[in-house]
C-alpha beads as a LAMMPS data file, in Angstrom:
LAMMPS data file: protein, C-alpha beads

87 atoms
86 bonds

1 atom types
1 bond types

-500.0 500.0 xlo xhi
-500.0 500.0 ylo yhi
-500.0 500.0 zlo zhi

Masses

1 110.0

Atoms # bond

1 1 1 230.087 -419.252 -74.319
2 1 1 233.668 -420.779 -74.371
3 1 1 235.039 -416.969 -74.190
4 1 1 233.385 -416.688 -70.663
5 1 1 231.495 -413.887 -72.095
6 1 1 228.151 -415.545 -71.834
7 1 1 225.583 -414.071 -70.013
8 1 1 222.007 -415.904 -69.633
9 1 1 219.178 -414.048 -69.995
10 1 1 216.649 -413.665 -66.884
11 1 1 214.530 -416.441 -66.111
12 1 1 210.572 -416.015 -65.684
13 1 1 209.646 -416.031 -62.352
14 1 1 206.438 -418.149 -61.421
15 1 1 205.148 -418.709 -57.952
16 1 1 203.588 -421.774 -57.188
17 1 1 201.048 -422.173 -54.229
18 1 1 202.202 -424.368 -51.372
19 1 1 199.968 -426.613 -49.609
20 1 1 200.681 -425.102 -46.087
21 1 1 200.290 -421.702 -47.443
22 1 1 202.464 -419.072 -49.184
23 1 1 204.413 -419.645 -52.397
24 1 1 207.398 -420.853 -53.588
25 1 1 209.315 -419.389 -56.405
26 1 1 210.269 -421.086 -59.513
27 1 1 212.576 -419.739 -62.469
28 1 1 211.807 -420.913 -65.983
29 1 1 214.801 -420.661 -68.335
30 1 1 214.262 -419.470 -71.834
31 1 1 213.981 -421.764 -74.582
32 1 1 217.211 -420.969 -76.212
33 1 1 219.023 -420.954 -73.005
34 1 1 217.267 -424.193 -72.166
35 1 1 218.674 -425.509 -75.437
36 1 1 222.153 -424.446 -74.467
37 1 1 222.039 -426.027 -71.358
38 1 1 221.043 -429.420 -73.036
39 1 1 224.167 -428.964 -75.546
40 1 1 226.589 -428.251 -73.023
41 1 1 225.218 -431.552 -70.803
42 1 1 225.397 -433.744 -74.170
43 1 1 228.933 -432.840 -74.485
44 1 1 230.308 -432.672 -70.876
45 1 1 228.231 -435.486 -69.369
46 1 1 230.002 -438.208 -71.386
47 1 1 233.362 -436.983 -70.608
48 1 1 232.701 -436.438 -66.867
49 1 1 230.999 -439.943 -66.311
50 1 1 234.273 -441.520 -66.791
51 1 1 235.754 -440.035 -63.687
52 1 1 232.879 -440.787 -61.087
53 1 1 233.154 -444.130 -59.271
54 1 1 230.784 -446.903 -60.099
55 1 1 229.156 -446.868 -56.739
56 1 1 228.279 -442.890 -56.991
57 1 1 224.665 -442.613 -57.585
58 1 1 223.897 -438.941 -56.952
59 1 1 222.776 -437.136 -60.060
60 1 1 224.236 -439.556 -62.320
61 1 1 222.393 -440.921 -65.845
62 1 1 220.502 -444.270 -65.364
63 1 1 221.071 -444.076 -61.812
64 1 1 218.488 -442.968 -59.095
65 1 1 218.027 -442.879 -55.232
66 1 1 216.151 -446.166 -55.392
67 1 1 219.071 -447.893 -57.509
68 1 1 221.098 -446.842 -54.417
69 1 1 219.013 -448.470 -51.818
70 1 1 218.760 -451.517 -53.689
71 1 1 222.416 -451.848 -54.200
72 1 1 222.666 -451.271 -50.433
73 1 1 220.216 -453.480 -49.286
74 1 1 221.906 -456.474 -51.681
75 1 1 225.259 -455.726 -50.215
76 1 1 223.880 -455.797 -46.455
77 1 1 222.458 -459.098 -47.089
78 1 1 225.367 -460.555 -48.836
79 1 1 228.065 -459.287 -46.426
80 1 1 227.899 -459.734 -42.573
81 1 1 230.758 -456.904 -42.315
82 1 1 231.389 -453.459 -43.329
83 1 1 234.314 -452.874 -45.405
84 1 1 236.070 -449.403 -45.079
85 1 1 238.558 -449.772 -47.886
86 1 1 237.919 -448.126 -51.095
87 1 1 238.248 -449.564 -54.766

Bonds

1 1 1 2
2 1 2 3
3 1 3 4
4 1 4 5
5 1 5 6
6 1 6 7
7 1 7 8
8 1 8 9
9 1 9 10
10 1 10 11
11 1 11 12
12 1 12 13
13 1 13 14
14 1 14 15
15 1 15 16
16 1 16 17
17 1 17 18
18 1 18 19
19 1 19 20
20 1 20 21
21 1 21 22
22 1 22 23
23 1 23 24
24 1 24 25
25 1 25 26
26 1 26 27
27 1 27 28
28 1 28 29
29 1 29 30
30 1 30 31
31 1 31 32
32 1 32 33
33 1 33 34
34 1 34 35
35 1 35 36
36 1 36 37
37 1 37 38
38 1 38 39
39 1 39 40
40 1 40 41
41 1 41 42
42 1 42 43
43 1 43 44
44 1 44 45
45 1 45 46
46 1 46 47
47 1 47 48
48 1 48 49
49 1 49 50
50 1 50 51
51 1 51 52
52 1 52 53
53 1 53 54
54 1 54 55
55 1 55 56
56 1 56 57
57 1 57 58
58 1 58 59
59 1 59 60
60 1 60 61
61 1 61 62
62 1 62 63
63 1 63 64
64 1 64 65
65 1 65 66
66 1 66 67
67 1 67 68
68 1 68 69
69 1 69 70
70 1 70 71
71 1 71 72
72 1 72 73
73 1 73 74
74 1 74 75
75 1 75 76
76 1 76 77
77 1 77 78
78 1 78 79
79 1 79 80
80 1 80 81
81 1 81 82
82 1 82 83
83 1 83 84
84 1 84 85
85 1 85 86
86 1 86 87
């Protein structure tokens, strides 16, 4: 993988029926490829996490959209203005 020559194997295509009719394609990676993805995630995530702003909630470990809404709601009640400055 580090040499740049890694080519992932094809994923298994599974079609999931939709409630409104039709199907939604879903790609399922092989077990080995999923393991590789997790290894890369566990190595890279701690390093990349250091560079994110504390107020960033998108796709972050331990943070969710509901956390972002709760923080926003709390700040809206605490402050009667909007501050456009960045930390």
